[in-house]
C-alpha positions in Angstrom: -23.4 6.2 25.5 -22.3 2.6 24.7 -18.5 2.5 24.4 -17.4 1.2 21.0 -14.2 0.6 19.1 -13.1 3.5 17.0 -10.3 3.6 14.4 -8.7 6.8 13.2 -6.4 6.9 10.3 -3.7 9.5 10.4 -4.5 9.5 14.2 -1.3 11.2 15.4 -1.6 14.3 13.2 -2.8 17.5 14.9 -6.4 17.0 13.7 -6.3 13.2 14.1 -4.9 13.4 17.7 -7.7 15.8 18.7 -10.2 13.4 17.3 -8.6 10.4 19.2 -8.7 12.3 22.4 -12.3 13.4 21.8 -13.4 9.8 21.1 -11.7 8.5 24.0 -13.2 11.1 26.3 -16.7 9.7 25.0 -15.6 6.3 26.2 -14.5 4.6 23.0 -11.5 2.3 22.7 -9.4 4.1 20.1 -7.2 2.4 17.5 -4.7 4.9 16.3 -3.3 4.4 12.8 0.1 5.6 11.8 2.1 5.3 8.5 5.5 6.6 8.9 5.6 7.7 12.5 4.4 4.8 14.8 6.3 6.2 17.7 4.2 9.4 17.7 1.0 7.3 17.6 2.3 5.1 20.4 3.0 8.2 22.5 -0.6 9.4 21.9 -1.9 6.0 22.8 0.1 6.1 26.1 -1.2 9.5 26.8 -4.8 8.4 26.4 -4.2 5.3 28.6 -2.6 7.4 31.2 -5.7 9.6 31.3 -7.9 6.5 31.9 -8.9 5.7 28.4 -8.3 2.7 26.1 -6.1 3.1 23.1 -3.5 1.3 21.0 -1.4 2.2 18.0 -0.8 0.3 14.9 1.0 0.9 11.6 0.1 0.0 7.9 0.6 1.6 4.5 -2.9 2.5 3.3 -1.7 2.5 -0.3 -1.0 -1.2 0.0 -4.5 -2.6 -0.1 -3.7 -6.3 0.7 -1.3 -5.4 3.5 -3.8 -3.0 5.1 -6.5 -5.8 4.9 -4.3 -8.2 6.6 -3.5 -5.8 9.5 -7.1 -4.8 10.0 -8.5 -8.3 9.8 -6.2 -9.2 12.7 -7.3 -6.2 14.7 -11.0 -7.0 14.3 -10.8 -10.8 14.7 -12.6 -10.6 18.0 -14.3 -7.2 18.1 -15.6 -5.1 15.1 -14.8 -1.5 14.6 -17.9 0.5 14.7 -16.5 4.0 14.3 -14.2 4.7 11.4 -12.7 8.2 11.0 -10.5 8.4 7.8 -8.2 11.3 8.5 -5.1 10.2 6.7 -4.0 12.5 3.9 -1.0 14.1 2.3 -0.2 17.2 0.2 2.1 17.5 -2.8 1.1 20.9 -4.1 2.0 22.0 -7.6 0.1 23.5 -10.6 -1.2 20.7 -12.8 1.1 21.6 -15.8 4.0 20.7 -13.6 2.5 17.8 -11.7 4.1 14.4 -12.1 2.2 11.1 -12.1 3.7 10.3 -8.8 2.5 13.5 -7.3 -1.0 12.8 -8.5 -1.0 9.1 -7.4 0.7 9.7 -4.1 -2.0 12.1 -2.9 -4.9 10.3 -4.4 -3.8 6.9 -3.1 -3.5 8.0 0.5 -6.7 10.1 0.8 -9.1 8.3 -1.5 -7.8 4.8 -2.3 -6.7 4.7 1.4 -10.4 5.2 2.3 -11.3 2.1 0.3 -8.4 0.1 1.7 -9.4 0.8 5.4 -13.2 0.6 5.0 -13.6 -2.6 2.9 -12.3 -5.0 5.7 -14.3 -3.2 8.3 -17.7 -2.7 6.7 -19.2 -6.2 6.8 -18.3 -6.8 10.5 -19.6 -3.2 11.2 -23.0 -3.7 9.5 -23.3 -7.0 11.3 -23.6 -5.1 14.5 -26.4 -3.0 13.0 -24.6 0.2 14.2 -21.8 2.1 12.6 -20.4 5.6 12.0 -18.1 6.4 9.1 -16.6 9.9 9.0 -14.3 11.0 6.1 -12.2 14.0 6.7 -12.4 15.9 3.4 -11.4 19.5 2.9 -12.7 22.8 1.9 -10.5 22.3 -1.1 -12.6 19.4 -2.1 -15.7 21.7 -2.3 -14.4 25.0 -3.8 -11.0 23.9 -5.2 -7.6 25.5 -4.6 -4.8 26.5 -6.9 -1.9 24.1 -6.9 -4.1 21.4 -5.3 -5.7 19.6 -8.2 -4.6 16.2 -6.8 -5.6 17.0 -3.2 -8.9 18.6 -4.2 -9.8 15.7 -6.5 -9.0 13.2 -3.6 -11.0 15.1 -1.1 -14.0 15.6 -3.4 -13.8 11.9 -4.1 -14.4 11.3 -0.4 -17.5 13.3 -0.5 -18.9 11.2 -3.4 -17.9 8.0 -1.6 -19.7 8.8 1.7 -22.8 9.9 -0.1 -22.9 6.5 -2.0 -22.1 4.5 1.3 -24.8 6.4 3.1 -27.3 5.0 0.6 -26.0 1.5 0.8 -26.0 1.0 4.5 -28.5 3.4 6.1 -31.0 0.6 6.6 -28.3 -1.3 8.6 -27.8 1.4 11.1 -24.6 2.8 9.6 -24.1 6.4 8.8 -21.5 8.0 6.5 -20.6 11.7 6.4 -17.7 14.0 5.4 -16.2 16.8 7.4 -14.5 19.5 5.4 -12.1 21.6 7.5 -11.0 25.0 6.2 -7.9 26.7 7.6 -7.1 24.9 10.8 -4.2 25.9 13.1 -1.5 23.3 12.7 2.3 23.6 12.3 2.0 23.4 8.5 -0.6 26.2 8.3 1.3 28.3 10.8 4.4 28.0 8.6 2.5 28.8 5.5 0.2 31.6 6.5 0.4 34.6 8.9 -2.4 35.4 11.2 -3.0 38.7 9.4 -3.5 36.8 6.1 -5.9 34.4 7.7 -7.9 37.2 9.2 -8.1 38.8 5.7 -9.6 35.7 4.0 -11.6 33.9 6.8 -14.9 35.7 7.8 -14.3 34.5 11.4 -10.9 36.3 11.2 -9.0 33.4 12.7 -7.9 29.8 12.0 -9.9 26.9 13.5 -8.6 24.7 16.2 -8.2 21.0 15.7 -10.5 20.5 18.7 -13.3 22.3 16.8 -13.0 19.7 14.0 -12.9 16.9 16.5 -16.1 18.1 18.3 -18.0 17.7 15.1 -16.5 14.4 14.3 -17.3 13.1 17.8 -20.9 14.2 17.4 -21.3 12.5 14.0 -19.7 9.4 15.5 -22.4 9.3 18.3 -25.9 7.9 18.7 -27.1 11.5 18.6 -26.3 11.8 14.9 -28.3 8.6 14.0 -30.4 10.5 11.4 -27.6 12.4 9.8 -26.0 10.6 6.8 -24.7 11.4 3.4 -23.8 14.9 4.4 -20.7 17.2 4.0 -20.2 19.7 6.8 -17.6 22.4 6.6 -15.6 23.6 9.6 -14.3 26.8 8.0 -15.2 29.9 10.0 -17.5 31.0 7.1 -14.8 30.6 4.4 -16.2 29.1 1.1 
């Protein structure tokens, strides 16, 4: 395959890091976005470089649209990004009756408005190359909902609508847009919240998924092999939902 520049938001999270490693293994130069923990993203970039790949870390606040645009425009001044994986997201779970405006805005701004903030500076240079892959990491919560996650589910469902519309706008330019909806994935947060027994009770596959299983799908959708797949939402959930 032809090596291309790939940008992964939230790239040092467990799922993000697996995606970055996978894209690097396929020959991409990986731009690893961080918000509050640039050091962790830099450590991941160093790991990828030590393994023979190309990677660099950068930081910006996706909820600040002008600042994000300024950072990204500098990054793509010479070479466009042709693969965007929007993985950044945050939780602030509470039933709607007790949800504050900040809890609503904080979650929606990172996952959904953040997608707009990162894609808008990248899209014209991307379509100018006549080849692009956009993958938004949604969630099973965005498909079936989840108690206490009205904000999170709304943001993740919004990503599904966004990629469907983007797929229609740019399919003729060689750009695809798809959403990946993970279910219960083994991360430190999930391990702290759910026991293996509980996961086995609710997931038909009787286990949590691994970040690499999400990354494998993302890397396929980001490849030339997936050129005729666009506007789709694919769950990685072990049958849940």
